[in-house]
C-alpha positions as CSV (number, residue, x, y, z in Angstrom):
1,X,37.0,118.5,94.2
2,X,40.1,120.3,92.9
3,X,40.1,124.1,92.3
4,X,40.1,123.7,88.5
5,X,37.1,121.3,88.6
6,X,35.3,123.7,91.0
7,X,35.8,126.7,88.7
8,X,34.7,124.7,85.6
9,X,31.6,123.3,87.3
10,X,30.8,126.8,88.7
11,X,30.9,128.2,85.2
12,X,28.7,125.5,83.8
13,X,26.3,125.6,86.7
14,X,25.9,129.4,86.4
15,X,25.4,129.1,82.6
16,X,22.8,126.3,83.1
17,X,21.0,128.3,85.7
18,X,20.9,131.3,83.4
19,X,19.4,129.3,80.6
20,X,16.7,127.7,82.8
21,X,15.9,131.0,84.3
22,X,15.4,132.5,80.9
23,X,13.8,129.7,79.0
24,X,12.2,127.4,81.6
25,X,14.3,124.2,81.0
26,X,17.9,123.3,80.6
27,X,19.6,123.0,83.9
28,X,19.3,119.3,84.5
29,X,19.7,118.5,80.8
30,X,23.1,120.3,80.8
31,X,24.3,119.4,84.3
32,X,23.3,115.7,84.6
33,X,25.7,114.6,81.9
34,X,28.4,117.0,83.2
35,X,28.1,115.6,86.7
36,X,28.1,112.1,85.2
37,X,31.5,112.8,83.5
38,X,33.1,114.2,86.7
39,X,31.6,111.9,89.3
40,X,28.3,110.0,88.8
41,X,27.9,109.6,92.6
42,X,26.8,113.2,92.6
43,X,23.6,112.1,90.8
44,X,20.9,112.8,91.5
45,X,21.3,114.4,94.9
46,X,23.7,117.2,94.2
47,X,21.7,118.1,91.1
48,X,18.4,118.1,93.0
49,X,19.8,120.3,95.8
50,X,21.1,122.9,93.3
51,X,17.8,123.1,91.6
52,X,15.9,124.1,94.8
53,X,17.1,127.7,95.0
54,X,16.9,128.1,91.2
55,X,13.3,126.9,90.9
56,X,12.2,128.8,94.0
57,X,13.5,132.1,92.6
58,X,12.0,131.5,89.1
59,X,8.6,130.5,90.6
60,X,8.5,133.5,92.9
61,X,9.6,135.9,90.2
62,X,6.7,134.9,88.0
63,X,4.3,133.6,90.6
64,X,1.3,135.3,89.0
65,X,1.6,133.2,85.9
66,X,1.6,129.7,87.6
67,X,-1.0,127.3,86.3
68,X,-2.2,126.1,89.7
69,X,-4.7,123.4,88.6
70,X,-2.1,121.9,86.2
71,X,0.6,122.1,88.7
72,X,-1.6,120.2,91.2
73,X,-2.3,117.3,88.9
74,X,1.4,117.1,87.9
75,X,2.4,117.0,91.5
76,X,0.0,114.2,92.3
77,X,1.5,112.1,89.6
78,X,5.0,113.2,90.6
79,X,4.5,111.9,94.1
80,X,3.8,108.3,93.0
81,X,6.5,108.4,90.4
82,X,9.1,109.3,93.0
83,X,8.9,105.8,94.6
84,X,9.4,104.1,91.2
85,X,12.4,106.3,90.5
86,X,13.9,105.3,93.9
87,X,13.6,101.7,92.9
88,X,15.4,102.4,89.6
89,X,18.2,104.3,91.4
90,X,18.8,101.5,93.9
91,X,18.9,98.9,91.2
92,X,21.6,100.6,89.1
93,X,25.4,100.6,89.5
94,X,27.4,103.8,88.9
95,X,28.2,102.7,85.3
96,X,24.6,101.8,84.6
97,X,23.6,105.2,86.1
98,X,25.9,106.9,83.6
99,X,24.4,105.1,80.7
100,X,20.8,105.6,82.0
101,X,21.4,109.4,82.4
102,X,22.8,109.6,78.9
103,X,20.0,107.7,77.3
104,X,17.3,109.6,79.2
105,X,18.9,112.9,78.3
106,X,18.9,112.0,74.6
107,X,15.3,110.6,74.8
108,X,14.0,113.6,76.7
109,X,15.7,116.1,74.3
110,X,14.5,114.2,71.2
111,X,10.9,114.2,72.5
112,X,11.1,117.9,73.2
113,X,12.4,118.5,69.7
114,X,10.0,116.3,67.7
115,X,6.7,116.2,69.6
116,X,3.7,117.7,67.6
117,X,1.5,120.3,69.1
118,X,-1.2,119.1,71.5
119,X,-3.6,120.5,74.1
120,X,-2.7,119.2,77.6
121,X,-5.5,118.0,79.9
122,X,-5.8,116.3,83.3
123,X,-4.6,112.8,82.1
124,X,-1.6,114.3,80.3
125,X,-0.7,116.3,83.5
126,X,-0.9,113.2,85.7
127,X,1.1,111.1,83.2
128,X,3.8,113.7,82.8
129,X,4.0,114.0,86.6
130,X,4.4,110.3,87.0
131,X,7.1,110.1,84.4
132,X,8.9,113.1,85.8
133,X,8.9,111.5,89.2
134,X,10.6,108.4,87.9
135,X,13.2,110.1,85.8
136,X,14.1,113.0,88.2
137,X,14.4,110.9,91.3
138,X,16.6,108.3,89.4
139,X,18.7,110.7,87.4
140,X,17.8,114.4,88.1
141,X,16.3,114.9,84.7
142,X,12.7,115.8,84.4
143,X,12.3,119.1,82.5
144,X,11.5,118.1,78.9
145,X,8.2,116.3,79.6
146,X,7.0,119.4,81.6
147,X,8.2,121.7,78.9
148,X,6.3,119.7,76.3
149,X,3.1,120.0,78.3
150,X,3.4,123.8,78.3
151,X,5.3,124.3,75.0
152,X,2.5,126.4,73.5
153,X,1.8,128.4,76.7
154,X,3.2,131.9,77.2
155,X,6.8,131.9,78.4
156,X,5.9,133.1,81.8
157,X,3.4,130.3,82.3
158,X,5.9,127.7,81.2
159,X,8.7,129.0,83.4
160,X,6.6,129.6,86.5
161,X,4.6,126.3,86.4
162,X,7.6,124.1,85.5
163,X,9.6,125.8,88.3
164,X,6.8,125.2,90.8
165,X,6.4,121.6,89.9
166,X,10.2,121.1,90.0
167,X,10.4,122.7,93.4
168,X,7.7,120.6,95.0
169,X,8.9,117.4,93.3
170,X,12.5,117.9,94.3
171,X,11.6,118.3,97.9
172,X,9.6,115.0,97.7
173,X,12.5,113.2,95.9
174,X,15.1,114.5,98.4
175,X,13.0,113.4,101.3
176,X,12.6,109.9,99.9
177,X,16.3,109.7,99.1
178,X,17.2,110.9,102.6
179,X,15.1,108.3,104.3
180,X,16.6,105.7,102.0
181,X,20.1,106.7,103.0
182,X,21.1,108.0,99.6
183,X,22.1,111.5,100.7
184,X,25.8,111.7,101.6
185,X,28.1,114.5,102.9
186,X,30.1,114.6,99.6
187,X,26.9,115.3,97.7
188,X,25.8,117.9,100.1
189,X,29.3,119.6,100.2
190,X,29.4,119.7,96.4
191,X,26.0,121.3,96.2
192,X,26.8,123.9,98.8
193,X,30.0,125.0,97.1
194,X,28.1,125.5,93.8
195,X,25.0,127.3,95.1
196,X,26.6,130.7,94.6
197,X,26.9,129.9,90.8
198,X,23.2,129.0,90.7
199,X,22.2,132.3,92.4
200,X,24.4,134.2,90.0
201,X,23.0,132.5,86.9
202,X,19.4,133.0,88.2
203,X,20.1,136.7,88.9
204,X,21.4,137.3,85.4
205,X,18.4,135.6,83.8
206,X,16.1,138.0,85.7
207,X,17.4,140.8,83.6
208,X,16.9,139.2,80.2
209,X,14.2,136.6,80.4
210,X,11.6,138.9,78.9
211,X,13.8,139.7,75.9
212,X,15.8,136.6,75.2
213,X,15.2,134.6,72.0
214,X,13.6,131.6,73.8
215,X,13.0,129.2,70.9
216,X,16.5,129.5,69.5
217,X,18.1,129.1,72.9
218,X,15.9,126.2,73.8
219,X,16.9,124.5,70.5
220,X,20.6,125.0,71.3
221,X,20.1,123.5,74.8
222,X,18.4,120.4,73.4
223,X,21.0,119.9,70.7
224,X,23.8,120.2,73.3
225,X,21.9,117.8,75.6
226,X,21.7,115.1,72.8
227,X,25.5,115.4,72.1
228,X,26.5,115.3,75.8
229,X,24.1,112.5,76.5
230,X,25.6,110.4,73.7
231,X,29.1,111.1,75.0
232,X,28.0,110.0,78.5
233,X,26.6,106.8,77.1
234,X,29.9,106.0,75.4
235,X,31.8,106.8,78.6
236,X,29.5,104.4,80.5
């Protein structure tokens, strides 16, 4: 990783961490296509590692707002979805992974934009957990389904619950990927160099998350994700 690439990635990682810390989603939607452009071999491991401190800090900051029953059912579905996601990852080449990340980014963002209001229950939580397990293990993207589930909940509930589900799910995915031999030193090294940017973005979000215009920023993130996902599909 050259110095110029490192500085650019640090800026983007910090901005993505700030957005997720303030809104509840956005980090993977922004950074999965970005990593795909620079080096698709970083996906999903580097992305998953970077999200660990981010989601821990958000979940701890707003721990009183966590929907614990909902998070439990999501995690149950997430566990089984992880193994399906591993099968998808093993079956794809680097170019196919680029296209898959791009398409899933577009699909997830469109669903988040267009889905009508609904009241989530236990079956919905299990289904979202299963789908998230597949997509996040294979590509690092899993936020929009969780955000959809809690889109009409208070902002603190969305941020805290999504972060908690992410944190547990990422640990499961990384454990499975490690056992399968998919975690390399290059991915670990890239993640470690970018962790300070994650911490900086998360720290900044702590000072504005209660005042920021969440719906407008969320809309901007999703539009950006659709554009970047489309560009990644064309690259692949």
